[in-house]
C-alpha positions as CSV (number, residue, x, y, z in Angstrom):
1,G,116.5,142.5,113.0
2,A,119.8,143.3,114.6
3,V,120.0,146.2,117.0
4,A,123.1,148.4,116.4
5,R,125.0,149.5,119.4
6,L,125.8,153.0,120.4
7,P,129.4,154.3,119.9
8,M,131.1,156.1,122.8
9,A,132.2,159.1,120.9
10,G,130.5,162.5,121.2
11,A,129.2,162.1,124.7
12,S,128.5,165.9,124.9
13,E,126.6,166.2,121.6
14,V,123.2,167.7,122.1
15,L,120.5,165.2,120.9
16,L,117.3,166.9,122.0
17,H,116.3,170.2,123.6
18,G,112.8,171.5,124.6
19,E,110.6,173.1,127.2
20,F,108.4,171.0,129.5
21,G,106.1,171.5,132.4
22,S,106.1,169.6,135.7
23,G,103.2,169.0,138.1
24,G,99.8,170.3,137.2
25,P,98.8,173.2,134.9
26,G,100.5,176.4,136.0
27,G,103.3,174.5,137.7
28,A,107.0,174.9,137.2
29,R,108.6,175.1,133.7
30,Y,111.9,173.5,132.7
31,A,114.3,173.6,129.8
32,L,115.6,170.0,129.1
33,T,118.7,169.3,127.1
34,L,119.7,165.7,126.4
35,T,123.2,164.5,125.5
36,R,124.5,161.0,125.1
37,A,125.6,160.9,128.7
38,E,123.5,163.4,130.7
39,L,120.1,165.2,131.0
40,H,120.5,168.9,131.8
41,V,117.5,170.4,133.6
42,Q,117.2,174.2,133.9
43,R,114.2,175.7,135.8
44,L,112.6,178.5,133.8
45,S,109.7,179.7,136.0
46,P,109.4,180.4,138.7
47,R,113.1,180.7,138.8
48,P,114.7,181.4,142.2
49,E,117.6,183.7,142.1
50,G,121.0,181.9,141.9
51,E,119.5,178.4,141.1
52,R,122.0,176.2,139.3
53,R,121.3,173.9,136.4
54,L,120.7,170.3,137.4
55,V,122.8,167.7,135.6
56,L,121.6,164.2,135.8
57,P,124.0,161.5,134.5
58,L,122.1,158.9,132.6
59,C,124.1,156.2,134.4
60,H,121.9,157.0,137.4
61,V,118.7,156.5,135.4
62,L,117.0,153.1,135.7
63,E,114.1,153.6,133.3
64,C,112.3,156.1,131.2
65,R,108.8,155.6,129.8
66,T,105.7,157.5,128.7
67,L,102.5,157.8,130.7
68,K,99.3,157.1,128.8
69,G,96.8,158.3,131.4
70,R,95.9,158.5,135.0
71,R,94.9,154.9,135.4
72,A,97.2,153.1,132.9
73,G,100.9,152.7,132.6
74,P,102.9,151.6,129.5
75,S,101.8,148.4,127.9
76,G,102.8,145.3,130.0
77,A,104.3,147.4,132.8
78,A,103.4,147.8,136.4
79,A,100.6,150.2,137.4
80,P,101.5,153.9,137.6
81,T,102.9,155.2,140.9
82,A,101.3,158.0,142.9
83,E,103.8,160.4,141.4
84,E,102.8,159.4,137.9
85,E,99.0,159.6,138.6
86,A,99.4,163.1,140.2
87,A,101.3,164.3,137.2
88,A,98.9,163.1,134.6
89,E,95.7,163.9,136.4
90,G,93.3,166.1,134.5
91,E,95.6,166.7,131.6
92,S,94.2,164.7,128.7
93,E,95.7,167.0,126.1
94,A,99.3,166.8,127.4
95,G,101.9,164.0,126.9
96,H,104.0,162.8,129.8
97,F,107.2,160.9,130.3
98,A,108.7,159.7,133.6
99,L,112.3,159.2,134.7
100,Y,113.1,156.7,137.4
101,C,116.4,157.7,138.9
102,Y,118.8,156.4,141.6
103,P,121.4,159.1,142.1
104,P,123.9,158.9,145.0
105,R,122.9,160.6,148.1
106,K,124.8,163.7,149.0
107,R,127.6,162.9,151.5
108,R,127.8,165.0,154.6
109,V,131.0,165.7,156.5
110,G,131.5,163.0,159.1
111,A,128.5,161.0,157.9
112,P,128.7,157.4,156.6
113,R,128.3,156.6,152.9
114,G,124.7,157.3,152.0
115,G,124.1,154.9,149.1
116,R,121.5,155.9,146.5
117,Q,118.0,157.6,146.7
118,R,115.0,156.9,144.5
119,L,113.7,159.9,142.6
120,V,110.8,159.9,140.0
121,R,110.6,163.0,137.8
122,V,107.6,163.4,135.5
123,F,107.7,166.0,132.7
124,R,104.7,167.3,130.7
125,A,104.8,168.0,127.0
126,D,102.0,170.6,126.4
127,G,103.4,173.0,123.7
128,G,101.9,171.1,120.7
129,S,98.7,172.0,118.9
130,S,97.0,168.7,119.7
131,R,97.0,165.8,122.1
132,E,98.6,163.5,119.5
133,E,101.5,166.0,118.9
134,N,102.2,166.3,122.6
135,R,102.1,162.6,123.2
136,A,104.4,162.0,120.2
137,L,106.9,164.5,121.6
138,A,106.8,162.7,125.0
139,E,107.3,159.4,123.3
140,R,110.2,160.7,121.3
141,W,112.0,161.8,124.4
142,A,111.2,158.6,126.3
143,N,112.4,156.3,123.5
144,T,115.5,158.3,122.9
145,I,116.5,158.1,126.5
146,K,115.7,154.4,126.5
147,C,118.0,153.9,123.5
148,L,120.8,155.6,125.3
149,L,120.2,153.5,128.5
150,L,120.3,150.2,126.5
151,G,123.1,151.2,124.1
152,V,120.9,151.1,121.0
153,R,122.0,153.2,118.0
154,L,119.7,156.2,117.4
155,P,118.1,156.4,114.0
156,G,119.5,159.1,111.7
157,E,122.4,160.0,113.9
158,S,124.9,159.5,111.1
159,D,123.2,161.6,108.5
160,R,121.2,164.4,110.2
161,A,121.9,167.1,112.7
162,A,121.2,166.4,116.4
163,S,118.6,169.3,116.6
164,T,116.5,167.6,113.9
165,L,117.1,164.0,115.1
166,A,114.0,161.9,114.5
167,G,112.8,160.1,117.6
168,P,113.4,156.3,117.5
169,S,110.4,154.1,116.8
170,P,109.3,151.8,119.7
171,C,109.8,148.9,117.3
172,L,113.5,149.6,117.3
173,L,113.8,149.1,121.0
174,P,114.6,145.5,122.2
175,R,111.5,143.6,123.4
176,R,110.9,143.3,127.1
177,R,113.7,141.2,128.7
178,R,113.1,137.9,130.4
179,L,115.4,137.0,133.3
180,L,115.6,133.8,135.4
181,F,116.6,134.5,139.0
182,F,118.2,131.9,141.3
183,V,118.0,133.0,145.0
184,N,119.9,131.2,147.8
185,P,117.9,132.2,150.9
186,R,120.6,130.9,153.2
187,S,123.5,132.7,151.6
188,G,125.6,135.1,153.8
189,R,123.5,136.4,156.6
190,S,120.3,134.9,155.1
191,L,119.2,138.3,153.7
192,A,118.5,137.3,150.1
193,M,114.7,137.2,150.4
194,S,114.6,140.5,152.2
195,Y,116.8,142.0,149.5
196,C,114.4,140.6,146.9
197,E,111.3,142.1,148.5
198,N,112.8,145.5,149.5
199,H,115.2,146.3,146.7
200,I,115.5,143.8,143.8
201,L,111.9,143.2,142.7
202,P,110.7,146.8,143.0
203,M,113.5,148.0,140.8
204,I,113.1,145.1,138.3
205,Q,109.4,146.0,138.0
206,E,110.3,149.7,137.4
207,A,112.7,148.6,134.7
208,N,109.8,146.7,133.0
209,I,111.7,143.4,133.1
210,S,109.8,140.1,133.0
211,Y,111.2,137.5,135.4
212,N,110.8,134.2,137.2
213,L,112.4,133.4,140.5
214,I,113.5,130.1,141.9
215,C,114.7,129.6,145.5
216,T,117.5,127.0,145.8
217,E,116.9,124.4,148.5
218,Y,120.1,122.4,148.6
219,Q,123.6,122.4,147.2
220,N,123.8,122.0,143.4
221,H,120.1,122.6,143.1
222,A,120.7,125.4,140.6
223,R,123.3,123.3,138.8
224,E,120.7,120.6,138.2
225,I,118.0,123.0,137.0
226,I,120.4,124.8,134.6
227,Q,121.3,121.5,132.9
228,Q,117.6,120.8,132.1
229,I,115.8,124.1,131.3
230,K,115.2,125.5,127.9
231,L,117.6,128.4,127.7
232,S,116.0,130.0,124.7
233,E,113.1,131.2,126.9
234,W,115.4,133.5,128.8
235,D,117.6,136.5,128.0
236,G,119.8,136.0,131.1
237,I,120.3,134.2,134.4
238,V,120.7,136.2,137.5
239,I,122.1,134.9,140.8
240,V,121.0,136.5,144.1
241,S,123.6,135.0,146.4
242,G,127.3,134.9,146.9
243,D,130.0,133.6,144.5
244,G,129.2,130.0,145.3
245,L,125.9,130.0,143.4
246,V,127.7,131.7,140.4
247,Y,130.1,128.7,140.4
248,E,127.1,126.3,140.3
249,V,125.5,128.1,137.4
250,I,128.7,128.4,135.4
251,N,129.4,124.7,135.8
252,G,125.8,123.7,135.1
253,L,126.0,125.6,131.8
254,M,129.3,123.9,130.9
255,E,127.9,120.4,131.7
256,R,125.0,120.7,129.1
257,P,125.3,118.9,125.8
258,D,124.9,122.3,124.1
259,W,127.5,123.9,126.3
260,E,129.0,126.0,123.4
261,L,125.7,127.9,123.1
262,A,124.7,127.6,126.8
263,I,127.8,129.3,128.1
264,Q,126.9,132.4,125.9
265,M,123.8,132.9,128.1
266,P,124.4,136.2,129.9
267,V,124.9,135.8,133.7
268,G,124.3,138.5,136.3
269,I,125.0,138.7,140.0
270,L,123.2,140.6,142.7
271,P,125.2,140.3,145.9
272,A,123.6,138.6,148.9
273,G,126.5,136.5,150.2
274,S,129.5,136.9,152.4
275,G,132.3,137.6,149.8
276,N,130.5,139.0,146.8
277,A,133.7,139.2,144.8
278,L,132.2,139.1,141.3
279,A,129.6,141.8,142.3
280,A,132.5,144.0,143.6
281,A,134.4,143.5,140.3
282,I,131.3,144.6,138.3
283,N,130.9,147.6,140.6
284,H,134.6,148.5,140.2
285,N,134.4,148.0,136.4
286,A,131.5,150.5,136.2
287,G,133.6,153.2,137.9
288,Y,131.8,153.2,141.2
289,G,133.7,153.5,144.5
290,M,134.0,150.6,147.0
291,A,130.6,149.7,148.2
292,M,129.2,147.1,150.7
293,S,125.9,145.6,151.7
294,E,122.8,147.4,150.3
295,E,124.8,150.1,148.5
296,L,126.7,147.4,146.5
297,L,123.4,145.7,145.9
298,V,121.6,148.7,144.5
299,N,124.6,149.6,142.3
300,C,124.5,146.1,140.8
301,I,120.7,146.2,140.3
302,L,121.1,149.4,138.4
303,L,123.8,147.9,136.2
304,L,121.8,144.7,135.7
305,C,118.8,146.7,134.4
306,R,121.0,148.4,131.8
307,G,121.6,144.9,130.4
308,L,124.9,145.5,128.6
309,T,127.2,142.4,128.6
310,S,131.0,141.8,128.5
311,A,132.9,138.7,127.6
312,M,134.4,136.9,130.7
313,D,137.4,134.5,130.9
314,L,136.8,131.1,132.5
315,V,139.6,128.9,133.8
316,S,139.4,125.1,133.4
317,V,140.8,123.4,136.6
318,T,141.5,119.7,136.6
319,T,142.3,117.8,139.9
320,A,144.1,114.5,140.4
321,S,140.9,112.5,140.3
322,G,140.2,113.8,136.8
323,R,137.3,116.0,138.0
324,R,137.1,119.2,136.0
325,H,135.9,122.6,137.4
326,F,135.2,125.7,135.4
327,S,136.2,128.7,137.5
328,F,135.4,132.4,137.1
329,L,137.2,133.8,140.1
330,S,140.2,132.1,141.7
331,V,142.1,129.1,142.7
332,A,143.7,129.3,146.2
333,W,146.1,127.3,148.3
334,G,147.4,128.2,151.7
335,F,146.5,131.3,153.7
336,V,143.6,132.6,151.5
337,A,142.0,129.1,151.3
338,D,142.4,128.5,155.0
339,V,140.7,131.8,155.8
340,D,137.8,131.1,153.4
341,I,137.1,127.6,154.7
342,E,137.9,127.9,158.4
343,S,135.7,131.1,158.7
344,E,132.7,129.1,157.6
345,K,131.6,128.7,161.2
346,Y,131.2,132.5,161.3
347,R,129.0,132.7,158.2
348,S,126.2,134.5,160.2
349,M,128.6,137.5,160.6
350,G,128.5,138.2,156.8
351,A,131.6,139.7,155.3
352,A,133.1,140.2,158.8
353,R,133.7,136.5,159.0
354,F,136.8,137.0,156.7
355,S,138.3,139.6,159.1
356,V,137.9,137.2,162.0
357,G,139.3,134.3,159.9
358,T,142.3,136.4,158.8
359,L,143.2,137.2,162.4
360,M,142.9,133.5,163.5
361,C,145.0,132.3,160.6
362,L,147.6,135.0,161.3
363,A,147.9,133.8,164.9
364,S,148.8,130.3,163.6
365,L,150.6,131.2,160.4
366,R,151.4,128.1,158.4
367,R,153.8,127.4,155.6
368,Y,153.2,124.9,152.8
369,R,155.9,123.2,150.7
370,G,155.1,122.8,147.1
371,R,156.0,123.2,143.4
372,L,154.3,125.9,141.3
373,S,154.8,125.7,137.5
374,Y,153.3,128.1,135.0
375,L,153.2,129.2,131.3
376,P,153.9,132.9,131.2
377,A,151.5,135.0,129.2
378,A,153.0,136.2,126.0
379,C,151.5,139.7,126.2
380,R,153.4,142.9,125.9
381,P,153.6,144.9,129.1
382,R,151.3,148.0,128.9
383,R,151.5,149.3,132.5
384,L,153.7,148.4,135.4
385,L,152.6,148.8,139.0
386,C,156.0,148.6,140.7
387,R,159.5,147.3,140.2
388,S,159.9,144.6,137.5
389,V,162.7,143.0,135.6
390,T,160.9,144.2,132.4
391,T,161.3,147.9,133.3
392,S,164.0,150.3,132.0
393,G,165.8,152.8,134.2
394,D,163.1,155.4,133.8
395,G,160.4,153.0,134.9
396,L,158.9,152.6,131.4
397,P,158.7,149.3,129.5
398,P,161.7,149.0,127.2
399,S,161.1,148.7,123.5
400,N,162.4,145.1,123.5
401,P,161.7,143.6,126.9
402,P,164.1,140.9,128.0
403,P,162.7,137.4,128.5
404,A,161.4,136.6,131.9
405,P,163.9,134.8,134.2
406,R,163.6,131.1,134.6
407,R,163.0,131.2,138.4
408,H,161.7,133.5,141.0
409,P,160.3,136.3,138.8
410,S,160.0,139.7,140.4
411,L,156.5,141.3,140.8
412,G,155.4,142.7,137.4
413,R,152.2,143.2,135.6
414,A,151.2,143.0,131.9
415,L,147.9,144.1,130.6
416,S,146.3,142.8,127.5
417,E,143.5,144.5,125.5
418,A,140.0,143.8,126.9
419,G,138.0,141.3,124.8
420,L,135.5,142.7,122.4
421,W,131.9,143.3,123.6
422,R,129.6,140.7,122.2
423,G,126.1,142.1,122.7
424,G,123.9,140.4,120.3
425,A,120.4,141.6,119.8
426,P,117.6,139.6,121.5
427,D,115.0,137.9,119.4
428,D,111.6,139.3,118.7
429,S,109.6,136.4,120.2
430,P,107.0,137.3,122.9
431,S,107.8,136.9,126.5
432,P,106.6,133.5,127.9
433,F,105.7,134.9,131.3
434,Q,103.1,137.4,132.4
435,A,103.9,140.7,134.1
436,C,105.8,140.4,137.3
437,E,103.0,141.7,139.5
438,S,101.3,138.3,139.0
439,F,104.3,136.4,140.1
440,S,104.2,134.0,143.1
441,F,107.0,132.9,145.3
442,E,105.6,129.4,145.4
443,G,107.3,126.3,144.1
444,S,105.5,126.6,140.8
445,S,108.6,128.6,139.7
446,L,110.3,125.2,139.0
447,P,110.6,124.3,135.3
448,D,108.3,121.6,133.9
449,G,109.6,118.1,134.5
450,L,111.5,119.0,137.7
451,E,110.3,118.1,141.2
452,E,111.3,119.5,144.5
453,E,113.6,117.2,146.4
454,E,114.8,116.9,150.0
455,G,118.6,117.3,150.2
456,A,121.5,118.4,152.2
457,E,122.1,121.9,153.5
458,E,123.9,124.2,151.2
459,G,127.6,124.8,151.9
460,G,130.6,122.5,152.2
461,E,132.3,120.6,149.5
462,A,130.1,119.5,146.6
463,D,129.6,115.8,145.9
464,P,131.3,114.6,142.7
465,P,129.0,114.6,139.7
466,A,127.8,111.2,138.4
467,R,129.8,109.6,135.6
468,S,128.1,108.9,132.3
469,A,127.7,105.5,130.8
470,A,131.1,106.0,129.1
471,G,132.7,106.6,132.5
472,T,133.5,110.3,131.8
473,L,133.0,113.1,134.2
474,P,131.0,116.3,133.3
475,G,133.3,118.6,131.3
476,Q,135.2,115.7,129.8
477,A,133.0,114.5,127.1
478,S,134.5,114.0,123.7
479,G,134.6,117.2,121.7
480,L,134.2,119.4,124.8
481,L,136.5,122.3,125.6
482,E,140.1,121.1,125.3
483,D,142.9,122.3,127.5
484,A,145.4,122.4,124.7
485,L,148.2,123.9,126.8
486,L,148.2,121.2,129.4
487,P,149.7,117.7,129.2
488,P,148.0,115.1,131.4
489,L,148.5,115.8,135.1
490,D,150.8,112.7,135.5
491,Q,153.1,113.7,132.7
492,P,156.0,116.2,132.7
493,L,155.5,119.8,131.6
494,P,157.2,121.3,128.5
495,P,160.6,122.8,129.1
496,H,159.5,126.4,128.4
497,W,157.3,126.5,131.5
498,E,158.6,128.3,134.6
499,T,158.9,126.5,138.0
500,V,159.1,127.8,141.5
501,E,159.7,125.2,144.3
502,G,159.9,125.9,148.0
503,D,157.8,127.0,151.0
504,F,154.8,129.1,150.5
505,V,152.4,131.0,152.7
506,L,149.9,131.3,149.9
507,V,149.4,130.7,146.2
508,L,146.5,132.5,144.5
509,A,145.5,132.4,140.9
510,V,143.0,135.2,140.4
511,Y,141.2,136.6,137.4
512,Q,138.9,139.2,138.8
513,T,139.8,142.5,140.5
514,H,138.3,141.5,143.8
515,L,138.3,138.5,146.2
516,G,135.6,140.2,148.3
517,A,133.6,143.3,148.4
518,D,136.4,145.1,150.3
519,L,139.4,143.1,149.0
520,M,140.9,144.3,145.7
521,A,143.4,141.5,145.0
522,A,144.2,142.4,141.4
523,P,143.2,146.0,140.6
524,F,144.6,145.6,137.1
525,A,142.5,142.6,136.1
526,R,139.9,142.7,133.3
527,F,136.9,140.5,132.6
528,A,138.3,139.2,129.3
529,E,142.0,139.5,129.6
530,H,142.9,136.0,128.2
531,C,145.3,135.4,131.1
532,L,145.2,134.9,134.8
533,H,147.2,136.5,137.6
534,L,149.3,134.1,139.5
535,C,150.2,135.6,142.9
536,Y,152.2,133.9,145.7
537,V,153.8,134.8,149.0
538,K,156.9,132.9,149.9
539,A,157.6,131.7,153.5
540,G,159.6,134.0,155.7
541,I,157.2,136.9,155.7
542,S,156.3,138.2,159.1
543,R,152.8,138.3,160.5
544,R,152.9,142.0,160.6
545,A,154.0,142.3,156.9
546,L,151.3,139.9,155.8
547,L,148.7,141.9,157.8
548,R,149.9,145.0,156.1
549,L,149.4,143.4,152.7
550,F,145.8,142.5,153.4
551,L,145.0,145.9,154.9
552,A,146.4,147.6,151.8
553,M,144.4,145.2,149.6
554,E,141.2,147.1,150.6
555,K,142.3,149.9,148.2
556,G,144.4,147.6,145.9
557,T,147.7,149.2,147.0
558,H,149.4,146.1,148.3
559,F,151.7,145.8,145.3
560,A,153.0,149.3,145.9
561,L,154.4,148.1,149.3
562,D,157.3,146.4,147.4
563,C,157.1,143.4,149.7
564,P,160.1,141.1,148.9
565,H,158.0,138.0,149.6
566,L,155.1,138.9,147.2
567,F,155.3,137.8,143.5
568,C,152.7,138.2,140.8
569,V,153.0,137.0,137.2
570,P,150.5,136.9,134.3
571,A,150.1,133.3,133.0
572,L,148.1,131.3,130.5
573,A,148.2,128.0,132.5
574,F,149.7,126.6,135.7
575,R,150.2,123.4,137.6
576,L,150.2,123.3,141.5
577,E,151.8,120.3,143.2
578,P,151.5,120.4,147.0
579,L,154.3,118.6,148.8
580,T,152.8,119.1,152.2
581,A,150.6,116.2,153.3
582,R,147.6,118.3,154.5
583,G,146.1,121.5,153.4
584,I,143.1,123.2,151.8
585,I,142.6,124.1,148.1
586,T,139.6,126.1,146.9
587,V,138.1,126.9,143.5
588,D,136.0,130.1,143.5
589,G,135.8,129.7,147.3
590,E,134.5,126.1,147.1
591,R,136.7,123.4,148.7
592,V,138.0,120.8,146.3
593,E,140.1,117.7,146.8
594,Y,143.5,118.3,148.1
595,G,146.4,117.3,145.8
596,P,148.0,118.2,142.5
597,L,145.9,120.2,140.0
598,Q,146.4,122.2,136.8
599,A,144.5,124.9,135.1
600,Q,144.2,126.8,131.8
601,V,142.5,130.1,131.0
602,H,139.9,130.2,128.2
603,G,139.6,133.7,127.1
604,G,136.2,135.4,126.7
605,L,134.3,132.1,127.0
606,A,131.3,133.3,129.1
607,R,129.2,136.5,129.1
608,L,128.6,138.6,132.1
609,I,126.0,141.3,132.6
610,T,128.1,144.3,133.6
611,G,125.9,147.3,132.6
612,V,128.6,149.1,130.7
613,P,130.2,148.4,127.2
614,A,133.2,146.1,127.4
615,N,135.5,148.6,125.7
616,T,135.1,151.2,128.5
617,N,135.9,151.2,132.2
618,G,134.3,153.8,134.5
619,L,131.5,156.3,134.0
């Protein structure tokens, strides 16, 4: 049946309280208190003088499970660790449960960021009159914590006191999840396989998640597989790469005949590329501070294992040739696109390639003439980041904001409510794959009916997809998603659209908070905002001022600089018409044909694994 989701109210309510041992008989004793957000651990004996209570936020807990004996772990899970074996040894009458935690390391003055550390804590239930009673108590605690981690409503929470709350039955917990991983071994600094072996797979095993893993071998490999596999066998698709492979997967889902159901497949990202913008947006949405490299990776694995999903906007982009792209991140023309593509030669440097590319493009700063038209988002302003024509004298939005000017709008920002979280319960069918310890990295990971092919190296512009017998391109079949706000690209726009024409340094339509792990382009963006943020910098800005903007973008404070050349407006759709003969346009960092294009946002179309409920931001 359906699994109810946990409300956010009452985070400090005490759910369970009890006394437990740790280690062998005669070891330390602890008082445990569980709330919806934290586990409080107080040492009872031996109790050193002045010892403080340990508070463990559940957002740092990867998994909680009972231990059924020295030689056996929970059903279907990996074998017990040395910590678990030591805790359960010789205690047949006791019940045990283990917490697998990844709390942040303590930061020392002058030391670099420390990331997270792995901690396993095993607690012994031994106060009951029988082995069955002790094990039932351990299972009660383990299942309750598991429910909290997965956002499952606890039984009886609406009609009985927390102190007498019955433990959830294991049958109320979702079945073991099944995830399909796509790994690009050549992404970024080619560390994806190393990340899998040293970080991703060990944590996935600890979280008791079933998976299969496919290494992509050429450009659009994942796109081809996605169009043919049976999606009902999976609970989610996870990309271990940069943003380019996410683009492939999203477009592969949208090119399926059953695209309306396919695009509801939850998609996760574990960063192993150069930019890692979507991973950084997920990290930011969870309330974590800016993170890079392995620290960002471990944060994202922890959120992935929580499994909670959020709706995510997609933007349909149509180019002059009629080709249609479904974008989750950005459309760029000018400086940002130049940096992205011209820094490809420095891909082995990882994220540092963008710093080098930025300096090179600053040295030869170009301007591009063009026409930018857009349909303003009709959403009421809720927060303004700086000066705007929609502010009153005291800086607050007026009760009746005046209409936006027809040309050259000042920088302003309007936030809409985040889309509702759509976290349907998984079905009860058994997992089609065996436990992950039996998995092989060999080519048998490919779905039935698909054969390995020799192809071009990944990277560069994708070849156009083949037309169908009717002559249509993918994404254009009859009855597919309609861009109702857009007339054909060769037809004039409605008169209520805004138009800006002139010389630009850059034009950027962005719908995530980040453009890179250390580049917060739109700190006010949300995953399901039902609008995009159209930013542009007009010609005349100095190299020094442009550099200041990008340096401030690391913390998302560039709008506070009040740069007179920077503009940003929320829009539902836009059309870009370059009037300069040569240039670069990118969609989600992938180069597309140069020329006129237009785009429309489709609110909440996709589902993204974010690890936190969609109606909250932060921890």
